[in-house]
Every structure is written in structure tokens, then in C-alpha cells.
ZAFI-736695 format. One record per atom (N, C-alpha, C, CB): residue in three letters; atom name; x, y negated, z negated. Coordinates in nm, 4 decimals, padded with zeros to 6 digits. Glycine has a CB too. Layout:
residues N
ALA|CA|X|Y|Z
...
end
This chain:
residues 109
MET|N|-08.5948|10.5428|-04.7429
MET|CA|-08.7195|10.5061|-04.6789
MET|C|-08.7525|10.3578|-04.6976
MET|CB|-08.8319|10.5913|-04.7330
GLU|N|-08.6655|10.2846|-04.7655
GLU|CA|-08.6868|10.1405|-04.7764
GLU|C|-08.6878|10.0760|-04.6386
GLU|CB|-08.5787|10.0763|-04.8643
ALA|N|-08.6099|10.1325|-04.5478
ALA|CA|-08.6035|10.0781|-04.4121
ALA|C|-08.7400|10.0863|-04.3451
ALA|CB|-08.4983|10.1533|-04.3282
LEU|N|-08.8098|10.1963|-04.3645
LEU|CA|-08.9416|10.2131|-04.3040
LEU|C|-09.0385|10.1073|-04.3562
LEU|CB|-08.9962|10.3542|-04.3321
ALA|N|-09.0374|10.0838|-04.4851
ALA|CA|-09.1246|09.9823|-04.5443
ALA|C|-09.0872|09.8438|-04.4923
ALA|CB|-09.1157|09.9859|-04.6986
ALA|N|-08.9582|09.8162|-04.4819
ALA|CA|-08.9137|09.6849|-04.4334
ALA|C|-08.9548|09.6635|-04.2883
ALA|CB|-08.7614|09.6711|-04.4474
LEU|N|-08.9533|09.7692|-04.2097
LEU|CA|-08.9867|09.7578|-04.0678
LEU|C|-09.1367|09.7584|-04.0404
LEU|CB|-08.9224|09.8697|-03.9920
ALA|N|-09.2166|09.7701|-04.1446
ALA|CA|-09.3619|09.7689|-04.1262
ALA|C|-09.4111|09.6320|-04.0780
ALA|CB|-09.4321|09.8066|-04.2574
ASP|N|-09.3354|09.5283|-04.1053
ASP|CA|-09.3752|09.3928|-04.0666
ASP|C|-09.3243|09.3602|-03.9256
ASP|CB|-09.3214|09.2893|-04.1685
PRO|N|-09.4115|09.3110|-03.8370
PRO|CA|-09.3696|09.2827|-03.6989
PRO|C|-09.2612|09.1755|-03.6878
PRO|CB|-09.4890|09.2401|-03.6181
THR|N|-09.2622|09.0773|-03.7761
THR|CA|-09.1572|08.9749|-03.7720
THR|C|-09.0221|09.0366|-03.8044
THR|CB|-09.1885|08.8602|-03.8705
ARG|N|-09.0200|09.1239|-03.9024
ARG|CA|-08.8934|09.1884|-03.9379
ARG|C|-08.8460|09.2807|-03.8268
ARG|CB|-08.9079|09.2669|-04.0685
ARG|N|-08.9384|09.3491|-03.7600
ARG|CA|-08.8983|09.4329|-03.6460
ARG|C|-08.8376|09.3469|-03.5357
ARG|CB|-09.0193|09.5123|-03.5911
GLU|N|-08.8942|09.2297|-03.5128
GLU|CA|-08.8407|09.1402|-03.4109
GLU|C|-08.7026|09.0878|-03.4509
GLU|CB|-08.9370|09.0232|-03.3872
ILE|N|-08.6844|09.0580|-03.5777
ILE|CA|-08.5532|09.0141|-03.6260
ILE|C|-08.4500|09.1242|-03.6019
ILE|CB|-08.5593|08.9772|-03.7771
VAL|N|-08.4857|09.2473|-03.6353
VAL|CA|-08.3946|09.3600|-03.6134
VAL|C|-08.3624|09.3733|-03.4646
VAL|CB|-08.4563|09.4918|-03.6673
ALA|N|-08.4619|09.3590|-03.3796
ALA|CA|-08.4381|09.3680|-03.2347
ALA|C|-08.3424|09.2584|-03.1882
ALA|CB|-08.5714|09.3580|-03.1573
LEU|N|-08.3594|09.1387|-03.2398
LEU|CA|-08.2693|09.0290|-03.2036
LEU|C|-08.1274|09.0573|-03.2512
LEU|CB|-08.3193|08.8965|-03.2629
LEU|N|-08.1144|09.1079|-03.3725
LEU|CA|-07.9824|09.1355|-03.4282
LEU|C|-07.9146|09.2546|-03.3604
LEU|CB|-07.9936|09.1610|-03.5772
ALA|N|-07.9921|09.3379|-03.2942
ALA|CA|-07.9328|09.4494|-03.2194
ALA|C|-07.8427|09.3969|-03.1077
ALA|CB|-08.0432|09.5405|-03.1608
GLY|N|-07.8672|09.2743|-03.0646
GLY|CA|-07.7845|09.2136|-02.9613
GLY|C|-07.6575|09.1506|-03.0149
GLY|CB|-07.8631|09.1108|-02.8881
GLY|N|-07.6434|09.1448|-03.1457
GLY|CA|-07.5230|09.0877|-03.2060
GLY|C|-07.5558|08.9934|-03.3198
GLY|CB|-07.4416|09.0149|-03.1016
GLU|N|-07.4526|08.9459|-03.3822
GLU|CA|-07.4641|08.8581|-03.4984
GLU|C|-07.5309|08.7252|-03.4616
GLU|CB|-07.3257|08.8324|-03.5591
ILE|N|-07.6192|08.6765|-03.5499
ILE|CA|-07.6920|08.5510|-03.5257
ILE|C|-07.6956|08.4706|-03.6555
ILE|CB|-07.8376|08.5789|-03.4732
ALA|N|-07.6800|08.3414|-03.6430
ALA|CA|-07.6888|08.2520|-03.7585
ALA|C|-07.8345|08.2424|-03.8049
ALA|CB|-07.6326|08.1107|-03.7237
ALA|N|-07.8522|08.2245|-03.9351
ALA|CA|-07.9867|08.2170|-03.9930
ALA|C|-08.0695|08.1061|-03.9274
ALA|CB|-07.9780|08.1933|-04.1446
GLY|N|-08.0089|07.9904|-03.9065
GLY|CA|-08.0813|07.8796|-03.8437
GLY|C|-08.1275|07.9123|-03.7031
GLY|CB|-07.9947|07.7565|-03.8404
ASP|N|-08.0430|07.9815|-03.6270
ASP|CA|-08.0805|08.0216|-03.4911
ASP|C|-08.1947|08.1228|-03.4939
ASP|CB|-07.9591|08.0807|-03.4169
LEU|N|-08.1918|08.2123|-03.5909
LEU|CA|-08.3024|08.3078|-03.6058
LEU|C|-08.4314|08.2347|-03.6396
LEU|CB|-08.2703|08.4121|-03.7149
ALA|N|-08.4234|08.1427|-03.7344
ALA|CA|-08.5426|08.0713|-03.7809
ALA|C|-08.6091|07.9943|-03.6671
ALA|CB|-08.5061|07.9752|-03.8945
ARG|N|-08.5299|07.9392|-03.5760
ARG|CA|-08.5870|07.8625|-03.4639
ARG|C|-08.6664|07.9497|-03.3671
ARG|CB|-08.4762|07.7915|-03.3880
ARG|N|-08.6468|08.0785|-03.3720
ARG|CA|-08.7147|08.1697|-03.2783
ARG|C|-08.8535|08.2129|-03.3257
ARG|CB|-08.6295|08.2926|-03.2562
PHE|N|-08.8914|08.1716|-03.4463
PHE|CA|-09.0182|08.2169|-03.5035
PHE|C|-09.1071|08.0997|-03.5401
PHE|CB|-08.9935|08.3034|-03.6263
PRO|N|-09.2387|08.1186|-03.5250
PRO|CA|-09.3332|08.0096|-03.5553
PRO|C|-09.3691|08.0009|-03.7037
PRO|CB|-09.4602|08.0277|-03.4744
VAL|N|-09.2757|08.0385|-03.7897
VAL|CA|-09.2978|08.0310|-03.9343
VAL|C|-09.1877|07.9444|-03.9944
VAL|CB|-09.2995|08.1739|-04.0000
SER|N|-09.2029|07.9078|-04.1189
SER|CA|-09.1053|07.8203|-04.1844
SER|C|-08.9710|07.8915|-04.2036
SER|CB|-09.1594|07.7725|-04.3201
ARG|N|-08.8677|07.8115|-04.2213
ARG|CA|-08.7354|07.8682|-04.2504
ARG|C|-08.7370|07.9514|-04.3783
ARG|CB|-08.6312|07.7567|-04.2625
PRO|N|-08.8048|07.9049|-04.4853
PRO|CA|-08.8102|07.9893|-04.6058
PRO|C|-08.8774|08.1251|-04.5797
PRO|CB|-08.8851|07.9158|-04.7172
ALA|N|-08.9761|08.1275|-04.4905
ALA|CA|-09.0418|08.2548|-04.4581
ALA|C|-08.9435|08.3485|-04.3875
ALA|CB|-09.1669|08.2309|-04.3690
VAL|N|-08.8673|08.2951|-04.2927
VAL|CA|-08.7664|08.3766|-04.2243
VAL|C|-08.6613|08.4227|-04.3244
VAL|CB|-08.7000|08.2972|-04.1084
SER|N|-08.6244|08.3362|-04.4167
SER|CA|-08.5269|08.3716|-04.5203
SER|C|-08.5785|08.4879|-04.6050
SER|CB|-08.4963|08.2495|-04.6101
ARG|N|-08.7063|08.4867|-04.6368
ARG|CA|-08.7647|08.5970|-04.7154
ARG|C|-08.7605|08.7274|-04.6349
ARG|CB|-08.9115|08.5636|-04.7564
HIS|N|-08.7910|08.7189|-04.5049
HIS|CA|-08.7834|08.8385|-04.4196
HIS|C|-08.6405|08.8916|-04.4162
HIS|CB|-08.8323|08.8068|-04.2756
LEU|N|-08.5433|08.8018|-04.4040
LEU|CA|-08.4035|08.8437|-04.4028
LEU|C|-08.3632|08.9078|-04.5353
LEU|CB|-08.3130|08.7246|-04.3727
ARG|N|-08.4144|08.8545|-04.6451
ARG|CA|-08.3842|08.9127|-04.7761
ARG|C|-08.4376|09.0560|-04.7847
ARG|CB|-08.4445|08.8261|-04.8891
VAL|N|-08.5607|09.0777|-04.7384
VAL|CA|-08.6185|09.2126|-04.7405
VAL|C|-08.5335|09.3073|-04.6563
VAL|CB|-08.7646|09.2108|-04.6885
LEU|N|-08.4932|09.2617|-04.5386
LEU|CA|-08.4100|09.3451|-04.4515
LEU|C|-08.2732|09.3730|-04.5143
LEU|CB|-08.3919|09.2775|-04.3151
ARG|N|-08.2171|09.2736|-04.5812
ARG|CA|-08.0882|09.2903|-04.6490
ARG|C|-08.1017|09.3913|-04.7629
ARG|CB|-08.0365|09.1542|-04.7032
GLU|N|-08.2076|09.3776|-04.8423
GLU|CA|-08.2287|09.4691|-04.9545
GLU|C|-08.2528|09.6124|-04.9081
GLU|CB|-08.3460|09.4221|-05.0387
ALA|N|-08.3099|09.6280|-04.7889
ALA|CA|-08.3322|09.7614|-04.7323
ALA|C|-08.2057|09.8152|-04.6652
ALA|CB|-08.4478|09.7576|-04.6311
GLY|N|-08.1020|09.7322|-04.6595
GLY|CA|-07.9763|09.7748|-04.5996
GLY|C|-07.9717|09.7634|-04.4488
GLY|CB|-07.9489|09.9140|-04.6376
LEU|N|-08.0741|09.7027|-04.3899
LEU|CA|-08.0806|09.6937|-04.2434
LEU|C|-07.9951|09.5822|-04.1851
LEU|CB|-08.2227|09.6736|-04.2004
VAL|N|-07.9683|09.4798|-04.2634
VAL|CA|-07.8838|09.3709|-04.2148
VAL|C|-07.7765|09.3382|-04.3175
VAL|CB|-07.9682|09.2458|-04.1837
ARG|N|-07.6664|09.2869|-04.2657
ARG|CA|-07.5572|09.2378|-04.3494
ARG|C|-07.5478|09.0883|-04.3280
ARG|CB|-07.4211|09.3089|-04.3160
ALA|N|-07.5086|09.0179|-04.4317
ALA|CA|-07.4930|08.8723|-04.4224
ALA|C|-07.3498|08.8362|-04.4587
ALA|CB|-07.5942|08.7980|-04.5157
ARG|N|-07.3016|08.7321|-04.3919
ARG|CA|-07.1711|08.6776|-04.4282
ARG|C|-07.1765|08.5267|-04.4091
ARG|CB|-07.0560|08.7416|-04.3425
VAL|N|-07.0948|08.4572|-04.4813
VAL|CA|-07.0912|08.3111|-04.4741
VAL|C|-06.9658|08.2706|-04.3990
VAL|CB|-07.0946|08.2465|-04.6166
GLU|N|-06.9847|08.1802|-04.3062
GLU|CA|-06.8734|08.1234|-04.2302
GLU|C|-06.8902|07.9723|-04.2357
GLU|CB|-06.8698|08.1768|-04.0805
GLY|N|-06.8160|07.9092|-04.3212
GLY|CA|-06.8345|07.7656|-04.3423
GLY|C|-06.9699|07.7410|-04.4049
GLY|CB|-06.8213|07.6874|-04.2097
ARG|N|-07.0520|07.6632|-04.3368
ARG|CA|-07.1875|07.6361|-04.3868
ARG|C|-07.2916|07.7275|-04.3253
ARG|CB|-07.2251|07.4925|-04.3599
ARG|N|-07.2485|07.8126|-04.2338
ARG|CA|-07.3433|07.9012|-04.1633
ARG|C|-07.3539|08.0367|-04.2314
ARG|CB|-07.3006|07.9202|-04.0171
HIS|N|-07.4765|08.0864|-04.2373
HIS|CA|-07.5026|08.2219|-04.2859
HIS|C|-07.5295|08.3071|-04.1622
HIS|CB|-07.6246|08.2265|-04.3887
LEU|N|-07.4437|08.4038|-04.1405
LEU|CA|-07.4535|08.4889|-04.0224
LEU|C|-07.5082|08.6255|-04.0611
LEU|CB|-07.3164|08.5032|-03.9537
TYR|N|-07.5970|08.6767|-03.9768
TYR|CA|-07.6602|08.8062|-04.0026
TYR|C|-07.6283|08.9018|-03.8896
TYR|CB|-07.8129|08.7911|-04.0190
ALA|N|-07.6082|09.0286|-03.9276
ALA|CA|-07.5795|09.1340|-03.8307
ALA|C|-07.6575|09.2586|-03.8699
ALA|CB|-07.4265|09.1639|-03.8233
LEU|N|-07.6910|09.3365|-03.7713
LEU|CA|-07.7628|09.4616|-03.7936
LEU|C|-07.6685|09.5658|-03.8529
LEU|CB|-07.8250|09.5135|-03.6619
ASP|N|-07.7168|09.6399|-03.9511
ASP|CA|-07.6454|09.7564|-04.0035
ASP|C|-07.7275|09.8777|-03.9617
ASP|CB|-07.6258|09.7494|-04.1621
PRO|N|-07.6802|09.9551|-03.8649
PRO|CA|-07.7623|10.0640|-03.8096
PRO|C|-07.7745|10.1879|-03.8985
PRO|CB|-07.7059|10.1053|-03.6785
ALA|N|-07.7003|10.1968|-04.0078
ALA|CA|-07.7038|10.3185|-04.0910
ALA|C|-07.8455|10.3565|-04.1350
ALA|CB|-07.6163|10.2994|-04.2141
PRO|N|-07.9261|10.2632|-04.1887
PRO|CA|-08.0620|10.3029|-04.2281
PRO|C|-08.1483|10.3464|-04.1092
PRO|CB|-08.1301|10.1880|-04.3002
LEU|N|-08.1201|10.2925|-03.9915
LEU|CA|-08.1948|10.3343|-03.8730
LEU|C|-08.1588|10.4776|-03.8347
LEU|CB|-08.1671|10.2391|-03.7551
ARG|N|-08.0321|10.5137|-03.8534
ARG|CA|-07.9913|10.6528|-03.8265
ARG|C|-08.0603|10.7472|-03.9244
ARG|CB|-07.8366|10.6682|-03.8367
GLU|N|-08.0700|10.7053|-04.0510
GLU|CA|-08.1397|10.7875|-04.1507
GLU|C|-08.2868|10.8041|-04.1136
GLU|CB|-08.1271|10.7246|-04.2912
LEU|N|-08.3488|10.6954|-04.0695
LEU|CA|-08.4886|10.7002|-04.0275
LEU|C|-08.5049|10.7898|-03.9052
LEU|CB|-08.5407|10.5590|-03.9973
ASP|N|-08.4116|10.7796|-03.8117
ASP|CA|-08.4139|10.8638|-03.6922
ASP|C|-08.4040|11.0115|-03.7301
ASP|CB|-08.2990|10.8254|-03.5971
ALA|N|-08.3165|11.0439|-03.8238
ALA|CA|-08.3024|11.1828|-03.8692
ALA|C|-08.4309|11.2312|-03.9361
ALA|CB|-08.1836|11.1960|-03.9666
TRP|N|-08.4951|11.1442|-04.0119
TRP|CA|-08.6200|11.1820|-04.0781
TRP|C|-08.7307|11.2081|-03.9752
TRP|CB|-08.6639|11.0717|-04.1768
LEU|N|-08.7319|11.1321|-03.8662
LEU|CA|-08.8350|11.1466|-03.7637
LEU|C|-08.8114|11.2653|-03.6703
LEU|CB|-08.8434|11.0205|-03.6825
GLU|N|-08.6912|11.3161|-03.6639
GLU|CA|-08.6539|11.4219|-03.5704
GLU|C|-08.7511|11.5400|-03.5672
GLU|CB|-08.5178|11.4718|-03.6045
PRO|N|-08.7924|11.5956|-03.6813
PRO|CA|-08.8829|11.7108|-03.6761
PRO|C|-09.0181|11.6812|-03.6090
PRO|CB|-08.9072|11.7608|-03.8159
TYR|N|-09.0548|11.5558|-03.6016
TYR|CA|-09.1853|11.5205|-03.5462
TYR|C|-09.1809|11.4947|-03.3962
TYR|CB|-09.2394|11.3989|-03.6164
ARG|N|-09.0613|11.4837|-03.3397
ARG|CA|-09.0492|11.4524|-03.1965
ARG|C|-09.1104|11.5604|-03.1084
ARG|CB|-08.9030|11.4334|-03.1592
ASP|N|-09.0831|11.6875|-03.1397
ASP|CA|-09.1387|11.7959|-03.0590
ASP|C|-09.2907|11.7953|-03.0646
ASP|CB|-09.0849|11.9310|-03.1064
LEU|N|-09.3451|11.7699|-03.1835
LEU|CA|-09.4903|11.7631|-03.1983
LEU|C|-09.5488|11.6565|-03.1063
LEU|CB|-09.5282|11.7339|-03.3443
TRP|N|-09.4900|11.5373|-03.1081
TRP|CA|-09.5399|11.4298|-03.0229
TRP|C|-09.5155|11.4590|-02.8756
TRP|CB|-09.4746|11.2982|-03.0608
ALA|N|-09.4036|11.5189|-02.8429
ALA|CA|-09.3751|11.5514|-02.7025
ALA|C|-09.4799|11.6489|-02.6496
ALA|CB|-09.2325|11.6118|-02.6873
GLN|N|-09.5163|11.7487|-02.7301
GLN|CA|-09.6181|11.8451|-02.6882
GLN|C|-09.7532|11.7758|-02.6675
GLN|CB|-09.6314|11.9579|-02.7926
ARG|N|-09.7881|11.6886|-02.7587
ARG|CA|-09.9166|11.6192|-02.7475
ARG|C|-09.9186|11.5249|-02.6283
ARG|CB|-09.9464|11.5416|-02.8754
LEU|N|-09.8080|11.4573|-02.6036
LEU|CA|-09.8021|11.3673|-02.4886
LEU|C|-09.8028|11.4455|-02.3581
LEU|CB|-09.6775|11.2789|-02.4962
ASP|N|-09.7387|11.5627|-02.3550
ASP|CA|-09.7440|11.6482|-02.2359
ASP|C|-09.8870|11.6935|-02.2102
ASP|CB|-09.6511|11.7707|-02.2520
ALA|N|-09.9597|11.7294|-02.3162
ALA|CA|-10.0988|11.7714|-02.3002
ALA|C|-10.1846|11.6553|-02.2503
ALA|CB|-10.1545|11.8256|-02.4332
LEU|N|-10.1609|11.5368|-02.3011
LEU|CA|-10.2341|11.4192|-02.2542
LEU|C|-10.2047|11.3929|-02.1076
LEU|CB|-10.1984|11.2960|-02.3383
ASP|N|-10.0788|11.4040|-02.0680
ASP|CA|-10.0401|11.3846|-01.9288
ASP|C|-10.1119|11.4848|-01.8383
ASP|CB|-09.8879|11.3981|-01.9131
THR|N|-10.1225|11.6097|-01.8827
THR|CA|-10.1930|11.7125|-01.8064
THR|C|-10.3402|11.6764|-01.7900
THR|CB|-10.1795|11.8491|-01.8750
GLU|N|-10.4043|11.6310|-01.8963
GLU|CA|-10.5453|11.5934|-01.8902
GLU|C|-10.5673|11.4728|-01.7977
GLU|CB|-10.5974|11.5619|-02.0311
ILE|N|-10.4777|11.3773|-01.8014
ILE|CA|-10.4889|11.2603|-01.7134
ILE|C|-10.4762|11.3042|-01.5684
ILE|CB|-10.3807|11.1543|-01.7475
ALA|N|-10.3824|11.3931|-01.5409
ALA|CA|-10.3649|11.4428|-01.4041
ALA|C|-10.4892|11.5179|-01.3578
ALA|CB|-10.2414|11.5343|-01.3950
ARG|N|-10.5491|11.5987|-01.4441
ARG|CA|-10.6729|11.6695|-01.4094
ARG|C|-10.7855|11.5715|-01.3772
ARG|CB|-10.7154|11.7623|-01.5243
GLY|N|-10.7964|11.4678|-01.4585
GLY|CA|-10.8995|11.3673|-01.4351
GLY|C|-10.8799|11.2954|-01.3027
GLY|CB|-10.9010|11.2668|-01.5480
ARG|N|-10.7568|11.2650|-01.2683
ARG|CA|-10.7279|11.1991|-01.1404
ARG|C|-10.7611|11.2901|-01.0228
ARG|CB|-10.5806|11.1570|-01.1340
ARG|N|-10.7257|11.4193|-01.0353
ARG|CA|-10.7574|11.5142|-00.9271
ARG|C|-10.9090|11.5256|-00.9096
ARG|CB|-10.6960|11.6543|-00.9568
ALA|N|-10.9804|11.5319|-01.0203
ALA|CA|-11.1268|11.5427|-01.0133
ALA|C|-11.1866|11.4159|-00.9508
ALA|CB|-11.1868|11.5666|-01.1549
ALA|N|-11.1355|11.3011|-00.9862
ALA|CA|-11.1847|11.1753|-00.9294
ALA|C|-11.1555|11.1688|-00.7796
ALA|CB|-11.1209|11.0547|-01.0014
THR|N|-11.0392|11.2151|-00.7388
THR|CA|-11.0022|11.2150|-00.5966
THR|C|-11.0960|11.3079|-00.5189
THR|CB|-10.8535|11.2591|-00.5778
ARG|N|-11.1273|11.4242|-00.5764
ARG|CA|-11.2201|11.5193|-00.5096
ARG|C|-11.3585|11.4582|-00.4938
ARG|CB|-11.2306|11.6518|-00.5899
GLU|N|-11.4017|11.3845|-00.5971
GLU|CA|-11.5339|11.3201|-00.5907
GLU|C|-11.5353|11.2121|-00.4822
GLU|CB|-11.5714|11.2584|-00.7284
GLU|N|-11.4282|11.1394|-00.4668
GLU|CA|-11.4213|11.0321|-00.3676
GLU|C|-11.4209|11.0857|-00.2265
GLU|CB|-11.2984|10.9476|-00.3900
THR|N|-11.3660|11.2052|-00.2056
THR|CA|-11.3557|11.2617|-00.0700
THR|C|-11.4826|11.3330|-00.0276
THR|CB|-11.2389|11.3580|-00.0621
ARG|N|-11.5765|11.3482|-00.1163
ARG|CA|-11.7039|11.4152|-00.0800
ARG|C|-11.7947|11.3246|-00.0054
ARG|CB|-11.7754|11.4661|-00.2025
end
């Protein structure tokens, strides 16, 4: 569940989304955010410690890549709740449709 705690921060979620597209150098990541490089480095450290990203050094560059294993674990943990949310969203969709039908009937009067 360290992954869940690490993903609670919106900057870290954005970093993970960027890394889902492939490996990115730390400097390139840092340029994409309106915070200091040390702040991005701290976010990367949290993600690394949670197992969400892997780092490797290539010359002077530090390259980061997504490790999807913790996301699969999180997905498995969330699985039992999907049906609950699907039922609630279906009920909401039904209520919205009823409201639209009622509004349409009122407009045609």
C-alpha cells in the first residue's frame, strides 16, 4: 500500500503518467514542473521507495522508468470495489435520465 500513499500527491501522479510513456531523464522531468529540481527529486525518491519507478544511470544522466508491479497490486486491491461503484454509477445514470425526461415533459407543456 506504499504505492497508494505515494500516489496521493498530484505531482507524483503526473510523474507516473509521464513515465507510463517511457523512460525519461530526471532533468527532462524537472523541466515539466513549476517546482524546483530538488522538489522533483524528492518526489522521485518517494516513488522509487514505493517501488513505482526504477532509476538507472547512463553517463551523467539519471533515467527513470515506471515499474507497473505496485500498480497491479493496487488494481487487485481495488477489484472488489469496482462492482460497488459500477452499481452506484448505474443508479446515478438512471436518475439523470429520469430528470432529463421530466425536464423534457415540462418543456413540451
